[in-house]
DRENDO-1510 file (C-alpha; in Angstrom, 1 decimal, always signed):
<recs>
REC; n; res; u; v; w
REC; 1; UNK; -212.2; -154.5; +94.9 .
REC; 2; UNK; -209.1; -153.4; +93.4 .
REC; 3; UNK; -207.3; -149.4; +93.8 .
REC; 4; UNK; -207.9; -147.3; +91.4 .
REC; 5; UNK; -204.1; -146.5; +91.2 .
REC; 6; UNK; -202.9; -150.0; +90.6 .
REC; 7; UNK; -204.9; -150.0; +87.3 .
REC; 8; UNK; -204.5; -146.5; +86.0 .
REC; 9; UNK; -201.3; -146.8; +86.0 .
REC; 10; UNK; -201.9; -149.2; +82.2 .
REC; 11; UNK; -203.9; -146.9; +81.1 .
REC; 12; UNK; -201.7; -144.4; +79.1 .
REC; 13; UNK; -203.6; -141.5; +80.3 .
REC; 14; UNK; -202.0; -138.5; +79.4 .
REC; 15; UNK; -203.8; -136.4; +82.9 .
REC; 16; UNK; -204.9; -137.6; +85.7 .
REC; 17; UNK; -206.9; -135.6; +87.9 .
REC; 18; UNK; -208.4; -136.5; +91.7 .
REC; 19; UNK; -207.9; -139.2; +93.9 .
REC; 20; UNK; -206.4; -142.3; +93.2 .
REC; 21; UNK; -206.1; -144.6; +96.1 .
REC; 22; UNK; -209.9; -145.6; +95.6 .
REC; 23; UNK; -211.6; -148.6; +95.2 .
REC; 24; UNK; -213.2; -149.7; +92.0 .
REC; 25; UNK; -216.0; -152.2; +92.1 .
REC; 26; UNK; -216.3; -152.5; +88.4 .
REC; 27; UNK; -215.6; -151.5; +84.9 .
REC; 28; UNK; -218.7; -149.9; +82.5 .
REC; 29; UNK; -218.7; -148.3; +79.1 .
REC; 30; UNK; -222.7; -148.8; +79.1 .
REC; 31; UNK; -224.1; -145.8; +81.5 .
REC; 32; UNK; -227.2; -147.8; +81.9 .
REC; 33; UNK; -225.2; -150.4; +83.8 .
REC; 34; UNK; -223.4; -148.2; +86.1 .
REC; 35; UNK; -223.6; -148.3; +89.9 .
REC; 36; UNK; -221.5; -147.4; +93.0 .
REC; 37; UNK; -217.7; -147.7; +92.4 .
REC; 38; UNK; -217.7; -148.1; +88.9 .
REC; 39; UNK; -215.1; -146.7; +86.7 .
REC; 40; UNK; -217.0; -145.4; +83.4 .
REC; 41; UNK; -215.6; -145.1; +79.8 .
REC; 42; UNK; -216.6; -142.3; +77.6 .
REC; 43; UNK; -216.2; -144.0; +74.0 .
REC; 44; UNK; -217.2; -142.6; +70.7 .
REC; 45; UNK; -219.3; -144.9; +68.9 .
REC; 46; UNK; -221.2; -145.0; +65.7 .
REC; 47; UNK; -224.6; -144.3; +67.1 .
REC; 48; UNK; -223.8; -142.3; +70.4 .
REC; 49; UNK; -220.9; -140.7; +71.9 .
REC; 50; UNK; -220.2; -142.1; +75.7 .
REC; 51; UNK; -219.1; -138.5; +76.7 .
REC; 52; UNK; -222.7; -137.3; +76.5 .
REC; 53; UNK; -223.5; -139.7; +79.4 .
REC; 54; UNK; -220.1; -138.6; +81.7 .
REC; 55; UNK; -223.0; -136.7; +84.4 .
REC; 56; UNK; -225.3; -139.7; +84.2 .
REC; 57; UNK; -222.7; -142.1; +85.0 .
REC; 58; UNK; -221.4; -139.9; +88.2 .
REC; 59; UNK; -225.2; -139.6; +89.2 .
REC; 60; UNK; -225.7; -143.5; +89.4 .
REC; 61; UNK; -222.1; -144.0; +90.8 .
REC; 62; UNK; -219.3; -143.8; +89.1 .
REC; 63; UNK; -216.0; -142.5; +90.6 .
REC; 64; UNK; -213.9; -142.6; +87.9 .
REC; 65; UNK; -214.0; -141.4; +84.3 .
REC; 66; UNK; -211.8; -142.3; +81.3 .
REC; 67; UNK; -212.4; -140.1; +78.4 .
REC; 68; UNK; -210.5; -138.6; +75.4 .
REC; 69; UNK; -211.6; -135.0; +76.0 .
REC; 70; UNK; -212.1; -133.6; +79.7 .
REC; 71; UNK; -215.2; -132.4; +80.6 .
REC; 72; UNK; -215.4; -128.3; +81.1 .
REC; 73; UNK; -216.2; -128.5; +84.8 .
REC; 74; UNK; -215.0; -131.3; +86.9 .
REC; 75; UNK; -216.7; -132.7; +89.9 .
REC; 76; UNK; -215.3; -132.8; +93.6 .
REC; 77; UNK; -214.5; -136.4; +94.2 .
REC; 78; UNK; -214.2; -137.9; +91.0 .
REC; 79; UNK; -211.0; -139.0; +89.1 .
REC; 80; UNK; -210.9; -137.7; +85.6 .
REC; 81; UNK; -208.2; -139.9; +83.0 .
REC; 82; UNK; -207.7; -138.0; +80.1 .
REC; 83; UNK; -206.9; -140.7; +77.4 .
REC; 84; UNK; -206.3; -140.9; +73.4 .
REC; 85; UNK; -208.2; -144.0; +72.5 .
REC; 86; UNK; -211.1; -144.6; +74.9 .
REC; 87; UNK; -211.9; -148.3; +73.3 .
REC; 88; UNK; -208.2; -149.2; +74.1 .
REC; 89; UNK; -207.6; -148.2; +77.4 .
REC; 90; UNK; -210.5; -150.5; +78.3 .
REC; 91; UNK; -208.8; -152.9; +76.8 .
REC; 92; UNK; -206.0; -152.5; +78.5 .
REC; 93; UNK; -207.4; -151.3; +82.1 .
REC; 94; UNK; -210.1; -154.4; +82.3 .
REC; 95; UNK; -207.0; -157.0; +81.6 .
REC; 96; UNK; -205.4; -155.1; +84.4 .
REC; 97; UNK; -208.7; -155.3; +86.4 .
REC; 98; UNK; -209.2; -159.0; +85.9 .
REC; 99; UNK; -205.6; -159.6; +87.0 .
REC; 100; UNK; -203.8; -160.0; +83.7 .
REC; 101; UNK; -205.7; -163.5; +83.0 .
REC; 102; UNK; -204.3; -163.9; +79.0 .
REC; 103; UNK; -201.0; -163.8; +80.4 .
REC; 104; UNK; -201.7; -166.3; +82.6 .
REC; 105; UNK; -203.0; -168.8; +79.8 .
REC; 106; UNK; -201.5; -170.0; +76.7 .
REC; 107; UNK; -203.6; -167.8; +74.1 .
REC; 108; UNK; -203.7; -168.2; +70.4 .
REC; 109; UNK; -206.4; -166.3; +68.4 .
REC; 110; UNK; -207.0; -167.0; +65.0 .
REC; 111; UNK; -208.0; -164.8; +62.5 .
REC; 112; UNK; -208.9; -164.3; +58.7 .
REC; 113; UNK; -212.3; -164.2; +56.7 .
REC; 114; UNK; -213.0; -168.0; +56.6 .
REC; 115; UNK; -212.0; -170.6; +58.4 .
REC; 116; UNK; -211.6; -169.2; +62.1 .
REC; 117; UNK; -214.8; -171.0; +63.8 .
REC; 118; UNK; -213.9; -173.9; +62.6 .
REC; 119; UNK; -210.2; -174.1; +63.2 .
REC; 120; UNK; -210.7; -172.5; +66.9 .
REC; 121; UNK; -213.3; -175.3; +68.0 .
REC; 122; UNK; -211.0; -178.2; +66.9 .
REC; 123; UNK; -208.2; -176.8; +68.4 .
REC; 124; UNK; -210.2; -177.0; +71.5 .
REC; 125; UNK; -211.6; -180.4; +71.0 .
REC; 126; UNK; -208.1; -181.5; +70.3 .
REC; 127; UNK; -206.9; -179.9; +73.4 .
REC; 128; UNK; -209.6; -181.2; +75.9 .
REC; 129; UNK; -208.6; -184.8; +73.9 .
REC; 130; UNK; -205.2; -184.2; +75.0 .
REC; 131; UNK; -205.9; -183.8; +78.5 .
REC; 132; UNK; -205.8; -180.6; +79.1 .
REC; 133; UNK; -208.2; -177.6; +80.6 .
REC; 134; UNK; -208.9; -175.4; +77.9 .
REC; 135; UNK; -211.1; -172.3; +76.4 .
REC; 136; UNK; -212.9; -171.1; +73.8 .
REC; 137; UNK; -213.8; -168.0; +72.4 .
REC; 138; UNK; -215.6; -167.9; +69.0 .
REC; 139; UNK; -218.8; -166.9; +66.7 .
REC; 140; UNK; -220.8; -170.3; +67.9 .
REC; 141; UNK; -219.9; -170.2; +71.6 .
REC; 142; UNK; -218.1; -169.3; +73.6 .
REC; 143; UNK; -216.7; -172.6; +76.6 .
REC; 144; UNK; -214.5; -172.9; +80.1 .
REC; 145; UNK; -213.6; -176.5; +79.5 .
REC; 146; UNK; -217.0; -178.2; +78.7 .
REC; 147; UNK; -219.0; -175.5; +80.4 .
REC; 148; UNK; -220.6; -173.7; +76.9 .
REC; 149; UNK; -221.3; -169.8; +77.9 .
REC; 150; UNK; -224.3; -168.0; +75.0 .
REC; 151; UNK; -222.1; -165.8; +72.6 .
REC; 152; UNK; -223.2; -163.1; +70.6 .
REC; 153; UNK; -220.3; -161.5; +68.5 .
REC; 154; UNK; -217.7; -162.9; +66.6 .
REC; 155; UNK; -215.1; -161.7; +69.6 .
REC; 156; UNK; -216.9; -159.7; +72.5 .
REC; 157; UNK; -216.1; -157.0; +74.0 .
REC; 158; UNK; -212.7; -156.4; +76.6 .
REC; 159; UNK; -214.9; -157.0; +79.7 .
REC; 160; UNK; -216.6; -160.2; +78.7 .
REC; 161; UNK; -213.4; -161.3; +77.0 .
REC; 162; UNK; -211.2; -160.8; +80.8 .
REC; 163; UNK; -214.2; -162.1; +82.6 .
REC; 164; UNK; -214.1; -164.9; +80.5 .
REC; 165; UNK; -210.0; -165.6; +80.4 .
REC; 166; UNK; -210.5; -164.9; +84.1 .
REC; 167; UNK; -213.4; -167.8; +84.7 .
REC; 168; UNK; -210.8; -169.8; +82.5 .
REC; 169; UNK; -207.8; -169.2; +84.8 .
REC; 170; UNK; -209.7; -170.0; +88.2 .
REC; 171; UNK; -211.1; -173.2; +86.4 .
REC; 172; UNK; -207.7; -174.9; +85.5 .
REC; 173; UNK; -207.4; -173.9; +81.7 .
REC; 174; UNK; -204.1; -173.7; +80.4 .
REC; 175; UNK; -205.1; -173.0; +76.8 .
REC; 176; UNK; -207.7; -170.3; +75.2 .
REC; 177; UNK; -208.4; -170.8; +71.2 .
REC; 178; UNK; -210.2; -167.5; +69.9 .
REC; 179; UNK; -211.4; -166.1; +66.7 .
REC; 180; UNK; -210.0; -162.5; +66.5 .
REC; 181; UNK; -212.4; -160.6; +64.1 .
REC; 182; UNK; -211.0; -157.7; +62.1 .
REC; 183; UNK; -213.9; -155.6; +63.6 .
REC; 184; UNK; -212.4; -156.7; +67.1 .
REC; 185; UNK; -208.5; -155.6; +66.5 .
REC; 186; UNK; -210.3; -152.5; +64.7 .
REC; 187; UNK; -212.3; -151.1; +67.5 .
REC; 188; UNK; -209.5; -152.3; +70.0 .
REC; 189; UNK; -211.5; -155.2; +71.8 .
REC; 190; UNK; -208.2; -157.2; +71.9 .
REC; 191; UNK; -205.9; -154.6; +73.6 .
REC; 192; UNK; -204.0; -155.4; +76.4 .
REC; 193; UNK; -204.1; -159.2; +76.0 .
REC; 194; UNK; -201.0; -161.0; +75.6 .
REC; 195; UNK; -201.1; -163.6; +72.9 .
REC; 196; UNK; -198.7; -166.8; +72.7 .
REC; 197; UNK; -199.6; -167.1; +68.6 .
REC; 198; UNK; -201.4; -165.4; +66.0 .
REC; 199; UNK; -203.0; -167.4; +63.1 .
REC; 200; UNK; -204.0; -166.6; +60.1 .
REC; 201; UNK; -206.2; -168.7; +57.4 .
REC; 202; UNK; -207.0; -166.4; +54.3 .
REC; 203; UNK; -208.3; -163.0; +53.4 .
REC; 204; UNK; -211.3; -162.3; +50.7 .
REC; 205; UNK; -213.9; -160.1; +50.1 .
REC; 206; UNK; -216.3; -159.7; +53.2 .
REC; 207; UNK; -217.3; -157.1; +55.8 .
REC; 208; UNK; -216.4; -153.7; +53.4 .
REC; 209; UNK; -220.0; -152.1; +54.8 .
REC; 210; UNK; -217.7; -151.5; +57.7 .
REC; 211; UNK; -214.5; -151.2; +56.5 .
REC; 212; UNK; -214.9; -149.9; +53.3 .
REC; 213; UNK; -212.0; -150.9; +51.1 .
REC; 214; UNK; -210.2; -154.0; +51.1 .
REC; 215; UNK; -207.2; -152.5; +52.0 .
REC; 216; UNK; -208.7; -151.0; +55.3 .
REC; 217; UNK; -209.9; -154.6; +56.1 .
REC; 218; UNK; -206.4; -156.3; +54.9 .
REC; 219; UNK; -204.6; -153.6; +57.5 .
REC; 220; UNK; -207.5; -154.5; +60.6 .
REC; 221; UNK; -206.2; -158.3; +60.5 .
REC; 222; UNK; -202.5; -157.3; +60.2 .
REC; 223; UNK; -202.8; -155.1; +63.1 .
REC; 224; UNK; -203.2; -158.1; +65.1 .
REC; 225; UNK; -199.5; -159.5; +63.7 .
REC; 226; UNK; -198.1; -156.6; +64.2 .
REC; 227; UNK; -198.9; -156.2; +68.1 .
REC; 228; UNK; -197.8; -159.9; +68.7 .
REC; 229; UNK; -195.1; -160.4; +71.5 .
REC; 230; UNK; -191.7; -161.4; +70.5 .
REC; 231; UNK; -191.8; -164.8; +72.4 .
REC; 232; UNK; -195.4; -165.4; +70.6 .
REC; 233; UNK; -195.1; -167.1; +67.1 .
REC; 234; UNK; -197.1; -165.8; +63.6 .
REC; 235; UNK; -198.4; -168.7; +61.5 .
REC; 236; UNK; -200.2; -168.1; +58.6 .
REC; 237; UNK; -201.2; -169.5; +55.1 .
REC; 238; UNK; -198.5; -169.3; +52.5 .
REC; 239; UNK; -201.2; -170.4; +49.8 .
REC; 240; UNK; -203.0; -167.0; +50.5 .
REC; 241; UNK; -201.0; -164.2; +48.9 .
REC; 242; UNK; -202.0; -162.5; +52.2 .
REC; 243; UNK; -200.1; -164.6; +54.5 .
REC; 244; UNK; -196.9; -162.7; +54.0 .
REC; 245; UNK; -198.3; -159.6; +54.0 .
REC; 246; UNK; -199.2; -160.6; +58.1 .
REC; 247; UNK; -195.6; -161.0; +58.8 .
REC; 248; UNK; -194.2; -158.0; +57.4 .
REC; 249; UNK; -193.5; -156.4; +60.8 .
REC; 250; UNK; -194.2; -158.9; +63.2 .
REC; 251; UNK; -191.5; -159.0; +65.8 .
REC; 252; UNK; -193.2; -162.6; +66.8 .
REC; 253; UNK; -191.7; -165.6; +65.5 .
REC; 254; UNK; -192.5; -166.8; +61.7 .
REC; 255; UNK; -194.1; -169.8; +60.7 .
REC; 256; UNK; -196.3; -170.7; +57.1 .
REC; 257; UNK; -198.1; -173.7; +56.3 .
REC; 258; UNK; -199.3; -174.9; +52.8 .
REC; 259; UNK; -200.9; -177.3; +50.4 .
REC; 260; UNK; -199.2; -176.2; +47.0 .
REC; 261; UNK; -195.5; -175.1; +48.5 .
REC; 262; UNK; -192.9; -175.4; +50.5 .
REC; 263; UNK; -193.9; -174.1; +53.9 .
REC; 264; UNK; -193.0; -175.0; +57.9 .
REC; 265; UNK; -195.9; -177.2; +57.9 .
REC; 266; UNK; -197.3; -179.0; +54.9 .
REC; 267; UNK; -200.2; -181.7; +53.4 .
REC; 268; UNK; -201.0; -183.6; +50.8 .
REC; 269; UNK; -204.8; -184.5; +50.1 .
REC; 270; UNK; -204.7; -188.5; +49.1 .
REC; 271; UNK; -208.0; -188.8; +49.0 .
REC; 272; UNK; -211.0; -186.4; +49.4 .
REC; 273; UNK; -214.8; -188.4; +49.9 .
REC; 274; UNK; -218.0; -187.3; +51.5 .
REC; 275; UNK; -217.2; -189.3; +54.6 .
REC; 276; UNK; -214.3; -187.6; +54.8 .
REC; 277; UNK; -210.3; -186.9; +53.7 .
REC; 278; UNK; -207.1; -189.0; +54.1 .
REC; 279; UNK; -204.0; -186.3; +54.3 .
REC; 280; UNK; -200.6; -187.1; +54.2 .
REC; 281; UNK; -199.3; -184.6; +57.2 .
REC; 282; UNK; -195.5; -184.0; +57.6 .
REC; 283; UNK; -195.0; -188.0; +56.3 .
REC; 284; UNK; -197.7; -189.5; +58.1 .
REC; 285; UNK; -201.4; -190.6; +56.2 .
REC; 286; UNK; -204.1; -190.2; +58.7 .
REC; 287; UNK; -207.9; -190.5; +57.8 .
REC; 288; UNK; -210.0; -187.3; +59.1 .
REC; 289; UNK; -213.9; -187.1; +59.2 .
REC; 290; UNK; -213.9; -183.6; +57.6 .
REC; 291; UNK; -214.8; -183.0; +54.1 .
REC; 292; UNK; -213.0; -180.8; +51.2 .
REC; 293; UNK; -209.8; -179.0; +50.5 .
REC; 294; UNK; -210.7; -176.1; +52.9 .
REC; 295; UNK; -210.9; -178.6; +55.9 .
REC; 296; UNK; -207.7; -180.1; +54.6 .
REC; 297; UNK; -206.2; -176.4; +54.8 .
REC; 298; UNK; -208.2; -176.3; +58.7 .
REC; 299; UNK; -206.8; -179.2; +59.8 .
REC; 300; UNK; -203.2; -178.3; +58.5 .
REC; 301; UNK; -203.6; -175.2; +60.0 .
REC; 302; UNK; -204.4; -177.3; +64.0 .
REC; 303; UNK; -202.0; -179.4; +63.6 .
REC; 304; UNK; -199.1; -176.6; +62.7 .
REC; 305; UNK; -200.8; -174.8; +65.5 .
REC; 306; UNK; -200.5; -177.8; +68.4 .
REC; 307; UNK; -196.8; -178.2; +67.2 .
REC; 308; UNK; -195.8; -174.4; +67.8 .
REC; 309; UNK; -197.2; -175.3; +71.4 .
REC; 310; UNK; -195.3; -178.2; +72.0 .
REC; 311; UNK; -197.5; -181.3; +71.3 .
REC; 312; UNK; -196.5; -184.6; +70.9 .
REC; 313; UNK; -196.9; -185.4; +67.3 .
REC; 314; UNK; -198.1; -188.9; +66.9 .
REC; 315; UNK; -200.5; -188.6; +69.8 .
REC; 316; UNK; -202.1; -185.0; +68.3 .
REC; 317; UNK; -202.4; -187.0; +64.8 .
REC; 318; UNK; -204.6; -189.6; +66.5 .
REC; 319; UNK; -207.0; -187.1; +68.3 .
REC; 320; UNK; -207.0; -185.3; +65.3 .
REC; 321; UNK; -208.7; -188.0; +63.3 .
REC; 322; UNK; -211.2; -188.3; +65.9 .
REC; 323; UNK; -212.3; -184.7; +65.6 .
REC; 324; UNK; -216.2; -184.6; +64.6 .
REC; 325; UNK; -217.2; -181.8; +61.9 .
REC; 326; UNK; -218.1; -178.4; +63.5 .
REC; 327; UNK; -221.8; -177.7; +64.2 .
REC; 328; UNK; -223.2; -175.4; +60.4 .
REC; 329; UNK; -219.9; -176.7; +58.8 .
REC; 330; UNK; -220.5; -178.9; +56.1 .
REC; 331; UNK; -223.2; -181.1; +58.2 .
REC; 332; UNK; -225.3; -183.2; +56.5 .
REC; 333; UNK; -229.0; -184.5; +56.1 .
REC; 334; UNK; -229.6; -187.6; +54.7 .
REC; 335; UNK; -233.4; -189.1; +53.5 .
REC; 336; UNK; -234.1; -192.7; +53.1 .
REC; 337; UNK; -234.2; -192.2; +49.3 .
REC; 338; UNK; -230.5; -191.1; +48.9 .
REC; 339; UNK; -231.3; -187.3; +49.1 .
REC; 340; UNK; -228.2; -185.9; +50.3 .
REC; 341; UNK; -228.6; -182.6; +51.9 .
REC; 342; UNK; -225.5; -180.1; +53.3 .
REC; 343; UNK; -226.1; -177.3; +55.3 .
REC; 344; UNK; -222.9; -174.8; +55.6 .
REC; 345; UNK; -222.3; -171.5; +57.5 .
REC; 346; UNK; -221.1; -170.3; +53.5 .
REC; 347; UNK; -221.9; -166.4; +53.3 .
REC; 348; UNK; -218.8; -165.3; +51.5 .
REC; 349; UNK; -218.0; -165.6; +48.2 .
REC; 350; UNK; -214.9; -167.9; +48.9 .
REC; 351; UNK; -216.5; -169.9; +51.4 .
REC; 352; UNK; -219.5; -170.6; +48.5 .
REC; 353; UNK; -216.8; -171.6; +46.0 .
REC; 354; UNK; -215.1; -173.5; +48.1 .
REC; 355; UNK; -218.0; -175.6; +49.6 .
REC; 356; UNK; -219.5; -176.3; +46.2 .
REC; 357; UNK; -216.1; -176.8; +44.6 .
REC; 358; UNK; -215.5; -179.5; +47.2 .
REC; 359; UNK; -219.0; -180.9; +46.2 .
REC; 360; UNK; -218.0; -181.0; +42.6 .
REC; 361; UNK; -214.9; -182.4; +43.1 .
REC; 362; UNK; -216.2; -185.6; +44.9 .
REC; 363; UNK; -219.5; -186.2; +43.4 .
REC; 364; UNK; -220.2; -188.5; +40.0 .
REC; 365; UNK; -222.3; -186.1; +38.4 .
REC; 366; UNK; -225.0; -188.5; +37.6 .
REC; 367; UNK; -226.8; -186.3; +39.6 .
REC; 368; UNK; -228.3; -182.6; +40.4 .
REC; 369; UNK; -226.3; -180.4; +42.7 .
REC; 370; UNK; -229.2; -177.9; +44.0 .
REC; 371; UNK; -228.3; -174.8; +45.5 .
REC; 372; UNK; -230.0; -172.5; +48.2 .
REC; 373; UNK; -228.5; -169.2; +48.9 .
REC; 374; UNK; -229.1; -165.6; +50.0 .
REC; 375; UNK; -227.3; -163.0; +51.5 .
REC; 376; UNK; -227.2; -161.1; +54.5 .
REC; 377; UNK; -229.0; -157.6; +55.0 .
REC; 378; UNK; -226.8; -154.5; +55.8 .
REC; 379; UNK; -223.9; -156.1; +55.5 .
REC; 380; UNK; -221.6; -155.8; +52.7 .
REC; 381; UNK; -223.8; -155.3; +49.4 .
REC; 382; UNK; -221.0; -155.8; +47.1 .
REC; 383; UNK; -220.2; -159.5; +47.6 .
REC; 384; UNK; -224.7; -160.5; +47.0 .
REC; 385; UNK; -223.8; -160.8; +43.0 .
REC; 386; UNK; -221.0; -162.5; +43.2 .
REC; 387; UNK; -222.6; -165.1; +45.3 .
REC; 388; UNK; -225.2; -165.8; +42.9 .
REC; 389; UNK; -222.9; -165.7; +40.1 .
REC; 390; UNK; -220.9; -168.4; +41.9 .
REC; 391; UNK; -223.5; -170.3; +42.8 .
REC; 392; UNK; -225.1; -170.3; +39.2 .
REC; 393; UNK; -221.5; -171.4; +37.6 .
REC; 394; UNK; -220.9; -174.4; +39.9 .
REC; 395; UNK; -224.9; -175.5; +40.8 .
REC; 396; UNK; -227.1; -177.2; +38.3 .
REC; 397; UNK; -230.1; -175.7; +39.7 .
REC; 398; UNK; -230.2; -172.6; +42.1 .
REC; 399; UNK; -233.0; -170.9; +44.6 .
REC; 400; UNK; -232.3; -167.5; +45.3 .
REC; 401; UNK; -233.6; -166.7; +49.1 .
REC; 402; UNK; -233.8; -164.5; +52.1 .
REC; 403; UNK; -230.9; -164.9; +55.0 .
REC; 404; UNK; -231.4; -162.8; +57.7 .
REC; 405; UNK; -232.3; -159.3; +55.7 .
REC; 406; UNK; -232.0; -157.7; +59.0 .
REC; 407; UNK; -233.4; -154.1; +58.6 .
REC; 408; UNK; -233.2; -154.0; +54.9 .
REC; 409; UNK; -236.4; -155.5; +52.8 .
REC; 410; UNK; -235.6; -158.9; +51.1 .
REC; 411; UNK; -236.7; -158.1; +47.8 .
REC; 412; UNK; -234.0; -155.8; +47.5 .
REC; 413; UNK; -231.3; -158.2; +48.7 .
REC; 414; UNK; -232.8; -160.5; +46.2 .
REC; 415; UNK; -232.7; -157.7; +43.7 .
REC; 416; UNK; -228.7; -157.1; +44.3 .
REC; 417; UNK; -228.6; -160.9; +44.0 .
REC; 418; UNK; -230.0; -161.5; +40.4 .
REC; 419; UNK; -227.7; -158.7; +39.4 .
REC; 420; UNK; -225.4; -162.0; +39.1 .
REC; 421; UNK; -227.2; -164.2; +37.1 .
REC; 422; UNK; -225.8; -164.3; +33.2 .
REC; 423; UNK; -229.1; -164.1; +30.8 .
REC; 424; UNK; -228.3; -167.8; +29.6 .
REC; 425; UNK; -228.4; -169.0; +33.5 .
REC; 426; UNK; -231.8; -167.4; +34.1 .
REC; 427; UNK; -233.9; -170.6; +33.3 .
REC; 428; UNK; -232.0; -172.3; +36.5 .
REC; 429; UNK; -233.2; -170.0; +38.8 .
REC; 430; UNK; -235.7; -169.8; +41.2 .
REC; 431; UNK; -236.3; -166.3; +43.5 .
REC; 432; UNK; -238.1; -167.6; +46.6 .
REC; 433; UNK; -238.4; -165.0; +49.1 .
REC; 434; UNK; -239.4; -166.8; +52.3 .
REC; 435; UNK; -236.4; -169.3; +53.0 .
REC; 436; UNK; -238.7; -172.6; +54.3 .
REC; 437; UNK; -241.0; -172.6; +51.0 .
REC; 438; UNK; -237.1; -172.2; +48.9 .
REC; 439; UNK; -235.8; -175.1; +50.9 .
REC; 440; UNK; -239.0; -177.2; +50.8 .
REC; 441; UNK; -239.5; -176.4; +46.7 .
REC; 442; UNK; -235.3; -177.7; +46.7 .
REC; 443; UNK; -236.2; -180.8; +47.9 .
REC; 444; UNK; -239.4; -181.3; +45.8 .
REC; 445; UNK; -236.9; -180.5; +43.0 .
REC; 446; UNK; -234.5; -183.4; +44.1 .
REC; 447; UNK; -234.3; -186.8; +43.3 .
REC; 448; UNK; -233.1; -189.9; +44.4 .
REC; 449; UNK; -229.0; -189.3; +45.1 .
REC; 450; UNK; -229.2; -185.4; +44.2 .
REC; 451; UNK; -227.6; -182.8; +46.4 .
REC; 452; UNK; -229.2; -179.9; +48.2 .
REC; 453; UNK; -226.8; -177.2; +49.8 .
REC; 454; UNK; -228.3; -175.1; +52.1 .
REC; 455; UNK; -226.0; -172.3; +52.3 .
REC; 456; UNK; -225.3; -169.3; +54.6 .
REC; 457; UNK; -227.1; -169.4; +58.2 .
REC; 458; UNK; -225.5; -173.0; +59.4 .
REC; 459; UNK; -225.5; -173.3; +63.0 .
REC; 460; UNK; -227.6; -170.2; +63.1 .
REC; 461; UNK; -231.0; -171.0; +65.2 .
REC; 462; UNK; -233.2; -167.7; +63.7 .
REC; 463; UNK; -233.8; -165.4; +61.1 .
REC; 464; UNK; -233.4; -162.3; +61.9 .
REC; 465; UNK; -235.8; -160.1; +60.6 .
REC; 466; UNK; -236.5; -156.2; +61.5 .
REC; 467; UNK; -234.6; -156.3; +64.7 .
REC; 468; UNK; -236.2; -160.1; +66.0 .
REC; 469; UNK; -234.9; -162.9; +66.0 .
REC; 470; UNK; -237.3; -165.7; +64.7 .
REC; 471; UNK; -236.8; -169.3; +65.1 .
REC; 472; UNK; -234.8; -170.8; +62.3 .
REC; 473; UNK; -232.7; -173.3; +62.1 .
REC; 474; UNK; -232.0; -174.8; +58.5 .
REC; 475; UNK; -231.6; -178.7; +59.5 .
REC; 476; UNK; -234.4; -178.8; +61.6 .
REC; 477; UNK; -236.4; -177.5; +58.8 .
REC; 478; UNK; -234.5; -180.1; +56.2 .
REC; 479; UNK; -235.6; -183.0; +59.0 .
REC; 480; UNK; -239.4; -181.9; +58.9 .
REC; 481; UNK; -239.5; -181.5; +55.0 .
REC; 482; UNK; -238.2; -185.1; +54.9 .
REC; 483; UNK; -240.2; -186.3; +57.6 .
REC; 484; UNK; -243.2; -184.7; +56.1 .
REC; 485; UNK; -242.7; -186.3; +53.0 .
REC; 486; UNK; -241.9; -189.7; +54.3 .
REC; 487; UNK; -238.6; -189.8; +53.1 .
REC; 488; UNK; -237.5; -189.8; +56.5 .
REC; 489; UNK; -233.6; -188.7; +57.4 .
REC; 490; UNK; -230.9; -191.6; +57.6 .
</recs>
C-alpha cells in the first residue's frame, strides 16, 4: 500500500478535492477490475468514456478518482483529482506507484515501422550473453531474464509496463530493451518512463488506419525523441530521410548509423548469402547468422546501442556473431527435394520489398520465387494494393491469400490487393482465400531448388477471424505439407 499524496504529487493535477492521506492498494482504468482501495482513472477511449463508469468504480471500492471532467456531484470520502490528460496521468502515477522502476534500469526504446522486434530481441540476447540481467518488452514476447511473459500488444498499457519493469528490477535486471510503437507514444503509454536511450529504425507506410496521415504517424514517433531526457542518447538511421527529423528538438545526445554515408556507426556488407552476412563494422570483419540488407541495419543498430551503453567492442562483436535469427523473421523450412520456404512477418510494403529484394539479391535466378502474401483486416487498407504490386514486381509467381481478416470479409481485402496487380501480371497471380490451401498450392507449384516466401504472419501461431483466434502457424503448415508429400523437412 502507498499513500495517495505520495503518488498524486506527480499527477500534474489542476484540482484535488478530498483527503490525500489514504492508502492506495491498486491502480485501474477498467472499472470491472476495481476493488477496495483502488485509484480509478477515467479515460476517454475510442469505444467508451471512463467518466461514465466513475459511479460503478466507487461502488466497487474505488477511493480515488483521476478524471478530466470532475463530476457534478462529488461523493464524500472520495478523493477526486482533475487532470488535463488521464492517459498521461496514468503513466506518470503508475511509475510512481511502482517506485519509478524505469529509472533503476538502463531502459532503451526502439521505434520505427520495421525492425523493432528484431532489434530489441537481438539486444536482449546480446546483453544476456554479455552476462547482464536483462528485460525485454516486444511484440513477440515480454521477458524477464529468461522467464517469458505473454505479450498481447507491441507496447503494453502503463500498468503492465511498470509492473514488468518493477519485476525486472526485483529480479536483478540492469537493462531493458523495449519496442515503442506509434500507438503507444500517441496514447501516452510511455508517459512517466525514464529512458536511457531512444533508437529509430525507419519510417514507411503503415498504421494510417489509426493515424490517418503520414505526418501524424511521423509526429507520434518523433514525440518519443522530443521527450527524451538530456542525459539520454538518440540513435537514428541516417539512411532514412526521417532519421534526422527525429533528432530535431530532442535534448538527448545525438548519434547516427548508416550503410550508405558518413555516420557515427557504419558498416559495409562484404557478403550476403542465405547462410548469413559478412559485415565490416567499425573496421572489423564479422560473420553473422542473419540475412539481408535490412538485417545489416538491425545489426548495426544493435552494435551502436551497445557501444553507447559502454560495452567492449570486441566482446560485443564476438557475441553478436553467435546471435540467432528472431522467430518469424526470415526463418527457413527446407524440404529434402531442395525447396526453400522462408517465413517472414513482413506485413508492410517496405518490409515485403526488403525481404523480396534480399532473396533476389542472393538467388541465382535459375529457380522460381513464389510469394504467398495477404493483408490484415481492420487495418490500413491503402497498403494492400501496394503490397500486391511489390509481390508481383519481385516474384515469379504470386498467391494472394487471407492473413488475419479480423472483422472484415477476406474477399474485400483480396479485392483491394488485386487492384495493385497490373493486367500483364495477372497470369502469374492466383487468388486463394484459404491460407492453408494457398500455402499447399505454392508447395505443389514449387520444383526442386525453388524458393517460397510465406509473408505476413511470421511468429504468429493463429489466424484471427471474426474475433476468434484459430490455431495457424505458417512454419507448422509448411512442415506438415512437406511431410505429407514425402518431401520431409531437412
